[in-house]
C-alpha positions in Angstrom: 34.7 8.2 -118.4 32.9 7.0 -121.5 30.7 4.2 -120.3 29.4 1.5 -122.7 25.8 0.5 -122.9 26.5 -3.1 -121.9 28.4 -2.0 -118.9 25.1 -1.2 -117.1 23.8 -4.8 -117.6 24.9 -5.9 -114.1 22.9 -3.3 -112.3 20.4 -6.0 -111.6 23.0 -7.7 -109.5 22.5 -5.1 -106.8 20.3 -7.7 -105.1 23.4 -9.9 -104.9 25.6 -7.3 -103.1 27.7 -8.4 -100.2 29.5 -5.5 -98.6 33.0 -5.7 -97.2 35.6 -3.4 -95.8 38.0 -1.7 -98.3 41.3 -3.4 -99.0 44.6 -1.6 -98.8 46.3 -0.7 -102.1 48.5 -3.8 -101.7 47.6 -6.8 -99.6 49.1 -10.2 -99.1 47.1 -13.5 -98.8 48.0 -17.0 -97.7 46.9 -19.6 -100.4 44.7 -22.2 -98.8 45.9 -24.9 -101.3 49.7 -24.8 -100.9 50.3 -22.1 -98.3 52.1 -19.8 -100.6 52.1 -16.1 -99.9 50.2 -14.2 -102.6 50.5 -10.5 -103.0 47.6 -8.7 -104.7 48.9 -5.6 -106.4 47.0 -2.7 -108.0 44.0 -2.5 -105.7 41.8 0.5 -106.3 41.0 1.0 -102.6 37.4 0.2 -103.1 35.4 -2.5 -101.3 35.8 -5.9 -103.0 32.3 -7.4 -102.6 31.5 -10.9 -103.9 28.6 -9.5 -106.0 28.4 -5.9 -107.2 27.0 -3.5 -109.7 29.4 -2.8 -112.5 30.2 0.4 -114.4 33.0 -0.7 -116.8 36.0 0.1 -114.7 39.4 -0.8 -116.1 40.6 -4.4 -116.2 42.9 -3.7 -113.2 39.9 -3.1 -111.0 38.3 -6.3 -112.1 41.5 -8.2 -111.0 41.0 -6.9 -107.5 37.8 -8.8 -107.1 39.6 -12.1 -107.2 43.0 -13.4 -106.0 45.0 -16.0 -107.9 48.0 -18.0 -106.7 51.0 -18.0 -109.1 52.3 -21.1 -107.4 49.4 -23.5 -107.7 46.9 -21.6 -109.8 44.1 -21.5 -107.2 41.7 -18.5 -107.7 38.9 -17.2 -105.6 36.9 -14.1 -104.7 39.2 -11.8 -102.7 36.9 -11.9 -99.7 37.0 -15.7 -99.6 40.5 -16.5 -100.8 42.0 -17.5 -97.5 39.1 -19.7 -96.4 39.7 -23.5 -96.1 38.9 -25.4 -99.3 37.6 -28.9 -99.9 40.0 -31.7 -100.7 38.4 -32.1 -104.1 39.2 -28.5 -104.9 42.8 -29.0 -103.9 43.0 -32.1 -106.1 41.4 -30.3 -109.1 43.8 -27.3 -108.7 46.9 -29.5 -108.6 45.8 -31.7 -111.5 44.4 -29.0 -113.8 45.6 -25.5 -112.9 49.1 -25.9 -111.3 50.9 -26.4 -114.6 49.7 -23.0 -115.9 49.9 -21.2 -112.5 52.4 -18.5 -113.6 50.0 -17.1 -116.2 47.6 -15.9 -113.6 49.6 -12.7 -113.3 47.5 -11.6 -116.3 43.9 -10.8 -115.4 42.2 -12.8 -118.1 44.0 -16.0 -117.1 43.4 -15.4 -113.4 39.7 -15.1 -114.2 39.9 -18.2 -116.4 41.2 -20.2 -113.4 38.5 -18.7 -111.2 35.8 -19.6 -113.7 37.1 -23.2 -114.0 37.0 -23.6 -110.2 33.6 -21.9 -109.9 32.1 -24.4 -112.3 33.9 -27.3 -110.7 32.5 -26.5 -107.2 29.1 -25.9 -108.8 28.6 -22.5 -107.3 25.0 -21.2 -107.0 23.5 -19.7 -110.2 23.6 -16.2 -108.8 27.3 -16.3 -108.1 28.1 -17.9 -111.5 26.1 -15.1 -113.2 28.3 -12.5 -111.5 31.6 -14.3 -112.1 30.9 -15.0 -115.7 29.8 -11.4 -116.4 33.0 -10.1 -114.8 34.9 -12.5 -117.0 33.3 -11.1 -120.1 34.4 -7.5 -119.0 38.0 -8.7 -118.7 37.8 -10.3 -122.1 36.2 -7.2 -123.6 39.2 -5.1 -122.5 41.4 -7.4 -124.6 39.5 -6.5 -127.8 42.0 -5.6 -130.5 41.3 -3.6 -133.6 37.8 -2.4 -132.7 36.3 -5.7 -131.8 37.3 -7.5 -135.0 38.8 -10.7 -133.3 36.2 -13.3 -134.3 37.3 -15.9 -131.9 37.2 -13.5 -128.9 33.7 -12.3 -129.9 32.5 -15.8 -130.2 34.0 -16.6 -126.8 32.2 -13.7 -125.2 28.9 -14.7 -126.9 29.2 -18.2 -125.6 29.8 -17.0 -122.1 26.8 -14.7 -122.3 24.6 -17.6 -123.5 25.8 -19.5 -120.4 24.9 -16.5 -118.2 21.4 -16.5 -119.8 20.8 -20.1 -118.9 21.9 -19.4 -115.3 19.9 -16.3 -115.1 16.7 -18.0 -116.1 17.4 -20.8 -113.7 17.9 -18.2 -110.9 14.7 -16.4 -111.9 12.8 -19.7 -111.5 14.5 -21.2 -108.4 15.7 -18.2 -106.5 13.8 -15.1 -107.8 14.5 -11.6 -106.5 12.2 -10.4 -103.7 11.3 -7.0 -105.0 9.6 -6.1 -108.2 12.3 -3.6 -109.1 15.0 -6.2 -108.8 12.9 -8.6 -110.9 12.6 -6.0 -113.7 16.4 -5.4 -113.5 16.9 -9.1 -114.0 14.5 -9.2 -116.9 16.3 -6.2 -118.5 19.7 -8.1 -118.3 18.1 -11.2 -119.7 16.6 -9.2 -122.6 19.8 -7.3 -123.4 22.0 -10.4 -123.3 19.5 -12.2 -125.5 19.7 -9.3 -128.0 23.5 -9.2 -127.9 23.8 -13.0 -128.5 21.9 -12.5 -131.8 18.2 -13.1 -131.1 16.5 -9.6 -131.1 13.1 -11.2 -131.8 13.2 -13.1 -128.5 14.7 -10.2 -126.6 12.0 -7.7 -127.6 9.1 -8.8 -125.3 11.5 -8.9 -122.3 12.8 -5.4 -123.0 9.3 -4.1 -123.8 8.0 -5.4 -120.5 10.6 -3.5 -118.6 10.1 -0.4 -120.7 6.4 -0.4 -120.0 7.2 -0.5 -116.2 10.1 1.9 -116.3 8.8 3.9 -113.4 9.0 0.8 -111.2 12.3 -0.3 -112.8 13.9 3.1 -112.2 15.0 5.7 -114.7 18.4 4.2 -115.5 17.3 0.6 -116.3 13.8 1.7 -117.6 15.2 4.1 -120.1 17.9 1.6 -121.2 15.2 -1.0 -121.7 13.2 1.3 -123.9 16.3 2.2 -126.0 17.4 -1.4 -126.4 13.8 -2.5 -127.2 13.9 -0.1 -130.1 17.1 -1.6 -131.3 15.7 -5.1 -130.9 12.6 -4.0 -132.9 14.9 -3.0 -135.7 16.7 -6.3 -135.5 19.9 -4.7 -134.2 22.3 -6.8 -132.2 25.2 -4.5 -131.9 26.9 -3.5 -128.6 28.4 -0.1 -127.9 31.8 0.1 -126.2 34.7 2.4 -126.0 36.1 2.9 -129.4 33.5 1.3 -131.5 30.8 -1.4 -131.5 30.4 -5.1 -132.1 27.6 -7.1 -133.7 27.9 -10.8 -133.3 25.6 -11.5 -136.2 28.0 -9.8 -138.7 31.3 -10.9 -137.2 33.3 -13.0 -139.6 36.4 -15.2 -139.1 39.5 -14.0 -140.7 40.0 -16.0 -143.9 43.7 -16.6 -144.8 44.6 -17.6 -148.4 45.8 -21.2 -148.6 49.3 -21.4 -150.1 50.3 -24.6 -151.7 53.8 -25.9 -151.0 56.4 -24.9 -153.6 57.1 -28.5 -154.5 53.5 -28.8 -155.6 53.2 -25.5 -157.4 56.5 -26.0 -159.4 55.9 -29.6 -160.4 53.9 -30.2 -163.6 51.3 -32.9 -163.4 52.0 -36.0 -165.5 49.8 -36.4 -168.5 46.8 -38.7 -168.1 47.0 -41.7 -170.4 43.7 -42.8 -172.0 42.3 -46.1 -170.7 42.6 -49.2 -172.9 39.3 -50.1 -174.6 37.4 -52.8 -172.9 37.4 -56.2 -174.8 34.1 -57.1 -176.6 31.8 -59.5 -174.8 32.4 -63.1 -175.8 28.8 -63.9 -175.8 25.5 -62.2 -175.3 24.2 -61.6 -171.8 21.7 -64.2 -170.6 18.0 -63.2 -170.9 16.6 -61.4 -167.9 13.7 -63.0 -166.0 10.2 -61.7 -166.2 10.4 -60.5 -162.6 13.6 -58.6 -163.1 12.8 -54.9 -162.5 15.8 -53.9 -164.7 14.4 -55.8 -167.7 12.7 -53.8 -170.5 8.9 -53.9 -170.4 7.3 -56.8 -172.5 5.7 -55.9 -175.8 2.0 -55.0 -175.7 -0.4 -57.8 -176.1 -2.3 -57.5 -179.4 -6.0 -57.0 -179.1 
């Protein structure tokens, strides 16, 4: 499999891992909001942890990490889906997600519902970092035409910027316990900063990890050195299967504006010259000495 560079970003989330037993290929769940029976199809047989290290597996595998109800729109990590939910979550789901519940059959909409609920319940920063990064991977799989969808790229950029804010908050309030994990977090922060269009700010973060690559480990350490070189050259592009994307050069599609036929086929009426103004009946009154618009007085003879 041809792995992209950015797919290794979530290696730092190894400190978040919560192991669980493997799910069967197909499993059914009971929705805690409306009691509907939800069938999760397409499982890859792998454990579905709440937090995990990612290697850019296909979108179908991402869908396995969460379960979404096509009846009410509720979405949650697979390992937590059947747990009782707060009344406020039920109300939010019914008011905001139920009307679009059927669309969760598509992974990107299932994840959109999950992200909305995760933000609503104010999940811890670490959990939000993982959920939002998963969401970017699902969106990346939808890239048409070699990453030329401007709106999609800007959406991914915006989510990455949100991840950065959460990541720095987690580094401050709930930092990793080991030095290696801390360096992995810094690598992710540096690379996301570079990919959101700020290589100058990303460089010191990536350089720090590169200088301590023996502690960070060969994989993250070598990546940090490579991405630091890119940041040093001012490069913000991201490798992925089939091409690369640079948010600093992405441009929206400009469509030519076509005027309605009624406008293009109708000749404009000739403009009539304005009638001359009537002459003044009398001269204007003299301006006062204090009037700033009055001409300056003649010089006083010596």
